[in-house]
C-alpha positions as a printed NumPy array, in Angstrom:
array([[  6.931,  10.997,  -3.822],
       [  7.999,   8.756,  -6.682],
       [  6.719,   5.704,  -4.81 ],
       [  3.35 ,   7.37 ,  -4.169],
       [  3.049,   8.393,  -7.822],
       [  3.489,   4.741,  -8.862],
       [  0.929,   3.472,  -6.337],
       [ -1.628,   6.029,  -7.513],
       [ -1.256,   5.414, -11.274],
       [ -4.399,   3.264, -11.198],
       [ -6.482,   6.085,  -9.674],
       [ -8.221,   8.781, -11.741],
       [ -6.346,  12.082, -11.893],
       [ -9.333,  14.426, -11.898],
       [-12.341,  12.425, -10.718],
       [-13.44 ,  11.626,  -7.158],
       [-12.495,   8.273,  -5.654],
       [-12.149,   6.562,  -2.286],
       [ -8.836,   5.18 ,  -1.056],
       [ -7.673,   2.98 ,   1.799],
       [ -3.993,   3.376,   2.705],
       [ -2.739,   0.323,   4.652],
       [  0.227,   1.06 ,   6.87 ],
       [ -0.445,   4.778,   6.521],
       [  1.857,   5.943,   9.303],
       [  1.236,   9.623,   9.995],
       [ -0.538,  10.146,   6.657],
       [  2.254,  11.07 ,   4.245],
       [  0.141,   9.798,   1.331],
       [ -2.77 ,  12.03 ,   2.419],
       [ -0.367,  14.997,   2.305],
       [  0.868,  13.903,  -1.133],
       [ -2.727,  13.674,  -2.403],
       [ -3.531,  17.179,  -1.149],
       [ -0.465,  18.601,  -2.895],
       [ -0.455,  16.619,  -6.144],
       [ -4.007,  15.404,  -6.684],
       [ -6.028,  18.33 ,  -5.368],
       [ -8.219,  18.35 ,  -8.503],
       [ -9.62 ,  14.948,  -7.514],
       [-11.767,  14.758,  -4.401],
       [-10.398,  11.789,  -2.484],
       [-12.144,  10.086,   0.416],
       [ -9.038,   8.857,   2.275],
       [ -8.922,   6.275,   5.055],
       [ -5.514,   5.584,   6.56 ],
       [ -5.06 ,   2.418,   8.61 ],
       [ -2.06 ,   1.634,  10.777],
       [ -1.242,  -0.813,  13.575],
       [  0.42 ,   1.963,  15.572],
       [ -2.015,   4.053,  17.602],
       [  0.732,   6.687,  17.948],
       [  1.023,   7.012,  14.147],
       [ -2.758,   7.243,  13.788],
       [ -2.879,   9.929,  16.492],
       [ -0.184,  11.911,  14.646],
       [ -2.039,  11.497,  11.357],
       [ -5.282,  12.75 ,  12.882],
       [ -3.498,  15.742,  14.377],
       [ -1.602,  16.492,  11.169],
       [ -4.745,  16.29 ,   9.007],
       [ -7.328,  17.601,  11.46 ],
       [ -8.529,  20.259,   8.995],
       [ -8.616,  17.962,   5.962],
       [-12.164,  17.02 ,   5.036],
       [-12.333,  13.54 ,   3.624],
       [ -9.3  ,  12.294,   5.58 ],
       [ -9.866,   9.683,   8.289],
       [ -7.594,   7.356,  10.24 ],
       [ -8.153,   4.077,  12.08 ],
       [ -5.995,   1.785,  14.181],
       [ -5.874,  -1.773,  12.892],
       [ -4.706,  -4.154,  10.212],
       [ -7.733,  -3.856,   7.923],
       [-11.348,  -2.691,   7.881],
       [-14.649,  -4.234,   6.864],
       [-15.544,  -1.36 ,   4.525],
       [-14.553,  -1.102,   0.885],
       [-12.986,   1.7  ,  -1.127],
       [-12.46 ,   2.145,  -4.837],
       [ -8.723,   1.573,  -4.371],
       [ -6.42 ,   0.187,  -1.693],
       [ -2.689,   0.851,  -1.49 ],
       [  0.134,  -0.371,   0.727],
       [  3.525,   1.303,   0.663],
       [  6.388,  -0.487,   2.337],
       [  4.483,  -2.76 ,   4.707],
       [  5.551,  -5.904,   2.843],
       [  9.252,  -5.027,   2.954],
       [ 10.362,  -5.118,   6.596],
       [  9.994,  -8.608,   8.041],
       [ 11.864,  -7.916,  11.31 ],
       [ 13.104, -11.407,  12.124],
       [ 10.146, -13.476,  10.939],
       [ 10.919, -16.627,   9.003],
       [ 10.456, -16.459,   5.239],
       [  7.419, -18.842,   5.238],
       [  5.751, -16.856,   8.036],
       [  6.408, -13.566,   6.237],
       [  5.093, -14.83 ,   2.908],
       [  1.933, -16.059,   4.676],
       [  1.529, -12.502,   6.008],
       [  2.006, -11.076,   2.493],
       [ -0.618, -13.418,   1.019],
       [ -3.056, -12.546,   3.836],
       [ -2.54 ,  -8.818,   3.234],
       [ -3.086,  -9.262,  -0.525],
       [ -6.346, -11.138,   0.188],
       [ -7.39 ,  -8.271,   2.495],
       [ -6.518,  -5.651,  -0.132],
       [ -8.504,  -7.589,  -2.728],
       [-11.524,  -7.791,  -0.397],
       [-11.411,  -4.095,   0.536],
       [-11.011,  -2.768,  -3.028],
       [-13.927,  -2.247,  -5.386],
       [-11.765,  -1.395,  -8.399],
       [ -8.105,  -2.176,  -7.732],
       [ -5.168,  -2.212,  -5.393],
       [ -1.451,  -1.479,  -5.564],
       [  1.478,  -2.532,  -3.419],
       [  5.232,  -2.124,  -3.673],
       [  7.951,  -4.661,  -2.917],
       [ 11.708,  -4.444,  -2.663],
       [ 13.481,  -6.2  ,  -5.516],
       [ 15.243,  -9.391,  -4.562],
       [ 18.939,  -8.622,  -4.364],
       [ 21.653, -11.031,  -5.438],
       [ 22.654, -11.325,  -1.797],
       [ 20.554, -10.399,   1.245],
       [ 21.399,  -6.917,   2.505],
       [ 19.981,  -7.541,   5.966],
       [ 18.973, -11.208,   6.26 ],
       [ 15.858, -11.703,   8.349],
       [ 15.065,  -7.993,   8.275],
       [ 14.245,  -6.897,   4.724],
       [ 12.05 ,  -8.896,   2.364],
       [ 12.931,  -8.787,  -1.324],
       [ 11.127, -10.713,  -4.031],
       [ 10.63 , -10.956,  -7.771],
       [  7.657,  -9.382,  -9.574],
       [  6.454, -12.687, -11.013],
       [  5.893, -14.438,  -7.682],
       [  3.186, -12.12 ,  -6.347],
       [  1.793, -11.219,  -9.787],
       [  1.05 , -14.928, -10.366],
       [ -0.48 , -15.161,  -6.891],
       [ -2.797, -12.207,  -7.59 ],
       [ -3.834, -13.65 , -10.958],
       [ -4.385, -17.237,  -9.736],
       [ -5.701, -16.733,  -6.215],
       [ -7.493, -13.4  ,  -6.549],
       [ -8.503, -13.395, -10.216],
       [ -6.91 ,  -9.979, -10.733],
       [ -5.202,  -8.631, -13.836],
       [ -1.792,  -7.352, -12.89 ],
       [  0.454,  -4.628, -14.202],
       [  4.039,  -4.588, -12.979],
       [  5.621,  -1.146, -12.692],
       [  9.376,  -1.363, -12.656],
       [ 12.436,   0.694, -13.559],
       [ 11.266,   3.958, -12.025],
       [ 14.533,   4.638, -10.263],
       [ 14.086,   2.729,  -7.001],
       [ 15.162,  -0.796,  -6.055],
       [ 11.558,  -1.893,  -5.933],
       [  8.578,  -2.669,  -8.123],
       [  4.867,  -1.973,  -7.807],
       [  2.03 ,  -4.392,  -8.56 ]])
């Protein structure tokens, strides 16, 4: 819940908005929005590579108007905001250069899909790798500079909210 609250800080609390949730899984963020942001009408689109997760999300939120799910990596449509929670953190055996190419591609996609802004969280780089080749940790400056230089975005770094991560 704390992670979701950080990702949604850029979104209005009481006004309608549209949101794309990349790597949505079964729609935990849609549930969070219904419980904690019910005053704001949110047009939610969850996207996940796993058809099983999307099927579970559709079943779980079948009565929720304004909640949709799609299988894939991205979509051609735009939303006011785009968020990604955790998808940049588990690199499952990919090399560091390959993983960072994936991260930059996903940030380009988030930029393209968002009309107003996007937010993503990353694990903080530890002094020593906890699970080398499995978890990706980084520093806030690396991807903040990328977003400023390559995407022309202003960046706010949210840190020190009790988790070993930060949110751009």
